[in-house]
C-alpha positions in Angstrom: -12.0 28.2 -58.9 -15.7 27.6 -58.7 -15.6 24.9 -61.4 -12.7 23.3 -59.6 -14.6 23.2 -56.3 -17.7 21.7 -58.1 -15.5 19.0 -59.7 -13.9 18.1 -56.4 -17.3 18.1 -54.6 -18.8 16.0 -57.4 -15.9 13.5 -57.3 -16.1 13.3 -53.5 -19.8 12.6 -53.5 -19.7 10.0 -56.2 -16.8 8.2 -54.6 -18.5 8.3 -51.2 -21.8 7.0 -52.6 -20.0 4.3 -54.6 -18.2 3.0 -51.5 -21.3 3.2 -49.4 -23.3 1.2 -52.1 -20.6 -1.4 -52.4 -20.5 -1.8 -48.6 -24.3 -2.2 -48.5 -24.4 -4.8 -51.2 -21.6 -6.7 -49.4 -23.4 -6.6 -46.1 -26.6 -8.0 -47.7 -24.6 -10.8 -49.3 -22.9 -11.5 -46.0 -26.3 -11.6 -44.2 -27.7 -14.0 -46.8 -24.8 -16.4 -46.1 -25.0 -16.0 -42.3 -28.8 -16.5 -42.3 -28.5 -19.7 -44.4 -25.9 -21.0 -41.9 -27.9 -20.0 -38.8 -31.2 -21.4 -40.1 -29.5 -24.7 -41.0 -28.0 -24.8 -37.4 -31.5 -24.1 -36.0 -33.0 -26.8 -38.0 -30.5 -29.3 -36.8 -31.2 -28.4 -33.2 -34.9 -28.5 -33.9 -34.7 -32.0 -35.2 -33.8 -33.4 -31.7 -35.6 -30.9 -29.5 -38.6 -32.3 -27.6 -40.8 -29.3 -26.6 -42.9 -31.7 -24.5 -40.1 -31.8 -22.0 -40.3 -28.0 -21.6 -44.0 -28.0 -21.4 -44.2 -30.8 -19.0 -41.4 -29.6 -16.7 -42.3 -28.0 -13.4 -39.0 -26.2 -13.6 -40.0 -24.3 -16.8 -39.4 -20.6 -16.1 -42.4 -18.4 -15.5 -43.2 -15.9 -18.2 -45.4 -12.7 -18.1 -47.0 -11.8 -21.3 -47.5 -8.0 -21.5 -49.7 -6.4 -24.0 -50.6 -2.7 -23.8 -54.0 -1.6 -25.3 -55.2 1.8 -26.3 -58.6 2.1 -27.9 -58.6 -1.5 -29.2 -62.4 -2.1 -28.6 -62.9 -3.4 -32.1 -60.6 -6.5 -31.7 -59.7 -6.6 -27.9 -61.8 -9.8 -27.1 -60.4 -12.0 -29.8 -56.9 -10.7 -29.1 -57.1 -11.5 -25.4 -58.4 -15.0 -26.2 -55.4 -15.5 -28.5 -53.0 -14.6 -25.7 -54.7 -17.1 -23.4 -54.1 -20.1 -25.7 -50.4 -20.7 -25.1 -49.2 -24.3 -24.7 -47.0 -23.5 -21.7 -47.3 -24.5 -18.0 -46.4 -21.3 -16.2 -47.4 -17.9 -17.5 -49.7 -14.9 -17.0 -51.3 -12.5 -19.4 -51.2 -8.8 -18.4 -53.3 -6.5 -20.4 -52.6 -2.8 -19.7 -55.5 -0.5 -20.6 -53.6 2.7 -21.3 -56.4 5.2 -20.6 -58.6 4.1 -23.6 -61.3 6.5 -24.5 -63.5 3.8 -26.2 -65.1 0.7 -24.7 -61.9 -1.4 -24.5 -62.0 -1.8 -20.7 -65.7 -2.3 -20.5 -65.7 -5.1 -23.1 -62.8 -7.0 -21.3 -64.5 -6.7 -17.9 -67.8 -8.0 -19.2 -66.4 -10.8 -21.4 -64.0 -12.3 -18.8 -66.0 -11.6 -15.7 -63.4 -9.3 -14.2 -63.6 -7.6 -10.8 -61.3 -5.0 -9.3 -58.9 -6.5 -6.7 -56.5 -5.3 -4.0 -53.0 -5.5 -5.5 -49.6 -4.7 -4.0 -48.2 -2.6 -6.8 -44.4 -2.6 -6.7 -43.1 0.4 -8.6 -39.8 -0.9 -10.1 -40.1 1.4 -13.1 -41.6 4.9 -13.3 -44.9 5.2 -15.1 -48.3 6.9 -15.1 -50.5 6.0 -12.0 -52.5 2.8 -12.0 -56.3 3.2 -11.4 -57.1 -0.4 -10.8 -56.1 -4.0 -11.2 -58.7 -6.6 -12.4 -58.9 -10.4 -12.2 -61.5 -12.8 -13.3 -64.0 -14.6 -11.1 -63.9 -17.5 -13.6 -61.1 -20.0 -13.0 -60.9 -20.5 -16.7 -59.3 -17.0 -16.9 -57.1 -17.3 -13.8 -54.0 -16.4 -15.9 -55.5 -13.0 -17.0 -54.6 -9.7 -15.2 -56.0 -6.4 -16.6 -54.5 -3.2 -15.4 -56.3 0.2 -15.9 -54.0 3.2 -15.9 -53.8 6.8 -16.9 -52.8 7.4 -20.4 -49.0 7.7 -20.7 -49.0 8.7 -24.4 -46.5 5.9 -25.2 -46.4 2.1 -25.4 -43.2 2.3 -23.3 -45.0 3.8 -20.3 -47.8 1.2 -20.5 -45.3 -1.7 -20.7 -43.4 -0.4 -17.7 -46.6 -0.8 -15.7 -46.9 -4.4 -17.0 -43.4 -5.1 -15.8 -44.2 -3.6 -12.4 -47.2 -5.9 -12.1 -45.5 -9.0 -13.5 -44.5 -11.8 -11.1 -42.2 -14.0 -13.3 -38.5 -13.7 -14.2 -39.1 -13.3 -18.0 -41.6 -11.2 -19.9 -42.9 -11.3 -23.4 -43.7 -7.9 -24.8 -46.2 -7.8 -27.6 -49.0 -5.7 -29.1 -52.6 -6.5 -28.2 -53.5 -6.7 -31.9 -51.0 -9.5 -32.5 -52.1 -13.1 -33.0 -49.4 -15.3 -31.4 -48.9 -19.0 -32.0 -49.7 -21.3 -29.1 -46.1 -22.5 -29.0 -44.6 -19.0 -28.8 -43.5 -19.1 -25.1 -41.8 -22.6 -25.3 -40.0 -21.7 -28.5 -38.8 -18.2 -27.3 -37.7 -19.5 -23.9 -35.6 -22.3 -25.3 -32.6 -20.1 -26.3 -32.5 -18.7 -22.8 -32.5 -22.2 -21.3 -30.0 -23.9 -23.6 -27.3 -21.3 -23.7 -24.4 -22.5 -21.6 -21.8 -19.8 -21.7 -23.8 -16.6 -22.2 -26.8 -15.0 -20.5 -29.4 -14.6 -23.2 -31.1 -11.3 -22.4 -33.6 -11.2 -25.2 -35.0 -13.4 -27.9 -37.3 -12.7 -30.9 -38.9 -14.4 -33.9 -40.3 -13.6 -37.3 -43.5 -11.4 -37.6 -45.9 -11.5 -40.5 -49.0 -9.6 -41.6 -52.3 -11.0 -40.3 -54.2 -9.1 -43.1 -56.4 -11.5 -45.1 -55.6 -14.4 -42.8 -58.5 -16.4 -41.3 -58.8 -15.9 -37.6 -61.6 -17.1 -35.2 -61.8 -16.2 -31.5 -58.1 -15.2 -31.5 -56.9 -18.4 -33.2 -55.2 -18.3 -36.6 -56.8 -20.8 -38.8 -55.3 -20.2 -42.2 -52.3 -18.1 -43.4 -52.8 -16.2 -46.6 -50.8 -13.5 -48.4 -52.2 -10.1 -47.7 -54.6 -8.9 -50.4 -54.2 -5.1 -49.7 -51.2 -3.9 -51.7 -49.6 -1.9 -48.8 -49.9 -4.9 -46.5 -48.3 -7.1 -49.1 -45.3 -4.9 -49.4 -45.0 -5.0 -45.6 -45.1 -8.8 -45.6 -42.2 -8.8 -48.1 -40.3 -6.3 -46.0 -40.8 -8.3 -42.8 -39.8 -11.6 -44.4 -36.6 -10.1 -45.7 -35.9 -8.2 -42.5 -36.4 -11.2 -40.1 -35.5 -14.3 -42.1 -32.4 -12.8 -43.9 -31.5 -9.8 -41.7 -32.0 -10.7 -38.1 -31.2 -14.4 -38.5 -27.9 -13.3 -40.1 -27.0 -10.9 -37.3 -28.1 -13.4 -34.7 -25.4 -15.9 -36.0 -22.7 -13.5 -34.9 -24.6 -12.2 -31.8 -25.1 -8.7 -33.3 -29.0 -8.4 -33.5 -29.8 -4.7 -34.0 -33.1 -4.8 -32.2 -35.9 -7.0 -30.9 -39.2 -6.2 -32.4 -41.8 -4.5 -30.1 -44.4 -6.8 -31.5 -42.8 -9.9 -30.2 -39.8 -10.0 -27.9 -39.0 -12.0 -24.8 -36.7 -10.3 -22.2 -34.8 -11.1 -19.0 -36.8 -9.0 -16.5 -33.9 -8.5 -14.1 -31.6 -7.1 -16.7 -34.4 -5.0 -18.2 -35.4 -3.5 -14.8 -31.7 -2.8 -13.8 -31.2 -1.1 -17.2 -34.1 1.3 -16.4 -36.9 -0.4 -18.4 -38.5 1.3 -21.3 -38.0 5.0 -21.9 -41.5 6.6 -22.0 -40.0 9.5 -24.0 -38.8 7.2 -26.7 -40.5 6.8 -30.1 -38.6 3.5 -30.8 -39.0 1.8 -27.4 -38.0 -1.6 -28.7 -34.7 -0.5 -30.2 -34.0 1.8 -27.2 -34.5 -1.1 -24.6 -32.1 -3.3 -26.6 -29.4 -0.7 -26.4 -30.2 0.2 -22.8 -29.8 -3.5 -21.8 -26.7 -3.9 -23.8 -25.1 -0.9 -22.2 -25.9 -2.3 -18.8 -24.4 -5.8 -19.5 -21.3 -4.4 -20.9 -20.9 -1.8 -18.1 -21.3 -4.7 -15.6 -19.1 -7.2 -17.5 -21.9 -9.7 -18.1 -21.4 -12.0 -21.1 -24.7 -11.6 -22.8 -26.4 -12.5 -26.1 -29.5 -11.6 -28.1 -31.0 -14.4 -30.2 -33.5 -14.8 -33.0 -35.3 -17.8 -34.3 -36.6 -18.0 -37.9 -40.1 -19.4 -37.1 -43.1 -17.1 -37.6 -44.8 -16.9 -34.2 -46.6 -13.6 -34.5 -49.1 -12.2 -37.0 -50.0 -8.5 -36.8 -52.5 -6.4 -38.6 -50.5 -4.0 -40.8 -51.7 -0.6 -41.8 -53.6 -0.6 -45.1 -53.9 3.1 -45.6 -51.0 5.4 -46.5 -52.0 7.9 -43.8 -51.8 5.3 -40.9 -48.6 3.8 -42.5 -47.0 7.3 -42.6 -47.7 7.8 -38.9 -46.1 4.5 -38.1 -43.0 4.9 -40.2 -42.6 8.5 -39.1 -42.6 7.4 -35.5 -40.1 4.6 -36.2 -37.7 7.1 -37.9 -38.0 9.5 -35.0 -37.2 6.7 -32.6 -34.0 5.7 -34.6 -32.7 9.2 -34.7 -33.6 9.7 -31.0 -31.7 6.4 -30.2 -28.6 7.4 -32.0 -28.4 10.8 -30.2 -29.1 9.3 -26.8 -26.5 6.5 -27.0 -24.0 8.2 -29.3 -21.1 7.3 -26.9 -21.5 3.7 -28.0 -20.5 4.4 -31.6 -17.2 2.7 -32.4 -16.6 2.3 -28.7 -14.8 -1.0 -28.1 -15.8 -1.0 -24.5 -19.3 -2.0 -25.8 -18.0 -5.0 -27.9 -20.0 -6.0 -30.9 -22.8 -3.6 -30.1 -20.4 -0.6 -30.2 -18.3 -1.9 -33.1 -21.0 -3.6 -35.3 -24.6 -3.0 -34.2 -24.4 0.7 -33.6 -22.3 1.6 -36.7 -24.7 -0.5 -38.9 -27.7 1.3 -37.4 -26.1 4.6 -37.9 -24.7 4.3 -41.4 -27.1 1.9 -43.1 -30.4 2.5 -41.3 -30.3 6.1 -40.1 -28.2 7.6 -43.0 -29.7 5.5 -45.8 -32.7 7.8 -46.5 -30.5 10.9 -46.3 -28.0 9.5 -48.7 -30.7 8.3 -51.1 -32.4 11.7 -51.0 -29.1 13.6 -51.7 -28.3 11.2 -54.5 -31.6 11.9 -56.2 -31.0 15.7 -55.9 -27.4 15.1 -57.3 -28.7 13.2 -60.3 -31.3 15.8 -61.0 -28.5 18.3 -61.0 -26.5 16.3 -63.5 -29.5 15.8 -65.7 -30.3 19.4 -65.7 -26.7 20.4 -66.8 -26.5 17.4 -69.2 -23.6 15.8 -67.3 -25.0 12.2 -67.0 -23.1 9.3 -68.5 -26.3 7.6 -69.6 -24.9 4.2 -70.5 -23.0 3.9 -67.2 -26.0 5.2 -65.3 -28.4 2.7 -66.9 -26.1 -0.2 -66.3 -25.7 0.8 -62.6 -29.4 1.1 -62.2 -30.1 -2.3 -63.7 -27.4 -3.9 -61.5 -28.8 -2.3 -58.3 -32.4 -3.2 -59.3 -31.4 -6.8 -60.2 -29.5 -7.3 -56.9 -32.4 -6.0 -54.9 -34.8 -8.3 -56.7 -32.4 -11.3 -56.1 -32.0 -10.7 -52.4 -35.7 -10.2 -51.7 -36.7 -13.2 -53.8 -34.1 -15.3 -52.1 -35.6 -14.4 -48.7 -39.2 -15.3 -49.7 -38.3 -18.5 -51.4 -35.9 -19.7 -48.6 -38.6 -19.0 -46.0 -41.2 -20.8 -48.1 -39.1 -23.8 -48.9 -38.1 -24.2 -45.3 -41.3 -23.5 -43.4 -44.1 -23.6 -46.0 -46.4 -21.2 -44.3 -48.2 -20.4 -47.5 -50.2 -23.5 -48.6 -50.5 -22.5 -52.2 -47.9 -21.2 -54.6 -50.4 -18.6 -55.7 -49.7 -16.8 -52.3 -46.0 -17.1 -52.8 -46.3 -15.5 -56.3 -48.4 -12.7 -54.9 -45.5 -11.8 -52.5 -42.7 -12.4 -55.1 -44.4 -10.1 -57.5 -44.0 -7.2 -55.0 -40.2 -7.6 -55.3 -40.3 -6.2 -58.9 -42.2 -3.0 -58.1 -41.0 -2.5 -54.5 -38.3 0.0 -55.5 -40.7 2.0 -57.6 -43.8 2.2 -55.2 -43.0 1.1 -51.6 -39.4 2.1 -51.1 -39.9 5.8 -52.0 -42.6 6.0 -49.3 -40.2 4.5 -46.8 -37.6 7.2 -47.6 -40.0 10.1 -47.5 -41.6 9.0 -44.3 -38.1 8.4 -42.7 -37.1 12.0 -43.6 -40.3 13.3 -42.2 -39.6 11.5 -38.9 -36.1 13.0 -38.8 -37.5 16.5 -39.4 -40.2 16.0 -36.7 -37.5 14.9 -34.2 -35.1 17.7 -35.0 -37.9 20.3 -34.8 -39.4 18.7 -31.7 -42.9 18.1 -33.1 -45.4 16.7 -30.6 -46.4 13.1 -31.0 -48.8 10.7 -29.2 -49.2 6.9 -29.4 -52.4 7.3 -31.5 -54.8 4.8 -32.8 -54.1 2.3 -35.6 -57.8 2.1 -36.5 -57.9 -1.7 -36.8 -60.1 -3.2 -39.5 -60.4 -6.5 -37.6 -59.6 -10.0 -38.7 -61.3 -12.2 -41.3 -63.2 -15.0 -39.7 -63.7 -18.5 -41.2 -67.0 -19.4 -42.7 -66.8 -23.2 -42.4 -67.2 -25.6 -39.5 -63.7 -27.0 -39.6 -62.0 -27.7 -36.2 -59.8 -24.9 -35.0 -56.1 -25.7 -35.3 -53.2 -23.3 -35.4 -50.6 -23.6 -38.2 -47.5 -25.5 -37.3 -44.5 -23.1 -36.8 -41.9 -25.8 -37.1 -40.1 -26.5 -40.4 -41.9 -28.7 -42.9 -38.9 -31.0 -43.1 -39.2 -32.0 -39.5 
């Protein structure tokens, strides 16, 4: 009886994992095709788009750029300068000092000649109290608003304050450590302006690692592949996730989430949906679901779009300790999201979000680390009892490894051939080489930290926003004129 049960359980597990694996491989193949089609469509539109019309138009929608900051004294000045360089006619930059305990606020006040002003603070979204609003005496920084608030222990709380302070109908959420391209606003607002039949409630673009890039006074001068190994793995992961993943999902209006590092949102919908959840560990994913629930509940025909251009460079963690904190928080946020919005799973009332986005997030994002971990335990069990069919196991392992290498390499090469962000093939090779060892070095860390995040969430461990401990950006040593890399395709 016992042996029969073990046999049935073993057969069930193997069949389930086989179906799961085949489904995952098919999804990646589908995303590769959809991404190719979507990028080709984007390039055709880009070939006849004149951004000068957007920049020169007095009717260009106003955009509020919101960037929370917590203990960012090391890089805050260059980062604020970066946010003030947008080529766009109508925008404001709102920096939220989220109760920093270092000299973040003092540096900004001194550098940009800020003074505290009387401000009619409209509380649309709940958040920790505001201690003061600052504006510059220098007209050169008229677009800058700095808000000092009590620490809310989350980026979501700080961003809600930024939304409350903002005056424009659209807001761009970013991180203060990010370096954004000067054309970011005009390129992200375009999908919202050109869509005729749907209300575009959010847009996003590709992110990359700023590690090892040359940056001077908040301006990106030269893009380089990250030298630190951990940052290089993240660069590969981001290229695959954005260029292949999100561009593929965008083609069928099923984007799983808009990155918290760079996302533009319809403020009216965001506010009516309740804004960011301060208790969420994955505020970017949670806001996307919250806004989707609102538009479906109110019968609004909406869309979320992505563009393939890299418009944001962020300093990725280079130590395993900081990386662990980041990925643990992301995993907690995903599990938290699934539990909070579980009624959307396979619910046709929520359209593609309920029938595609949510099931994908549940089965292939949330459950993937659990299934991988159980698979490892199962194979160790088989090895211990000498039950492994080694020829079959080796063939399967080679197939999965080869497929993974192919998909990742395709993402990197497609991105490089289309946009040519790396100016030397040496940089391309540095990233492609990561493809061959990712499964052995980087991916196990992702799985372990994800399981750690699930455990922390289920056991209700305490968590705070914390400090990324930035290393700062590499400055150029020559006297060449400052010019930002072109985000548009090389072919155009």
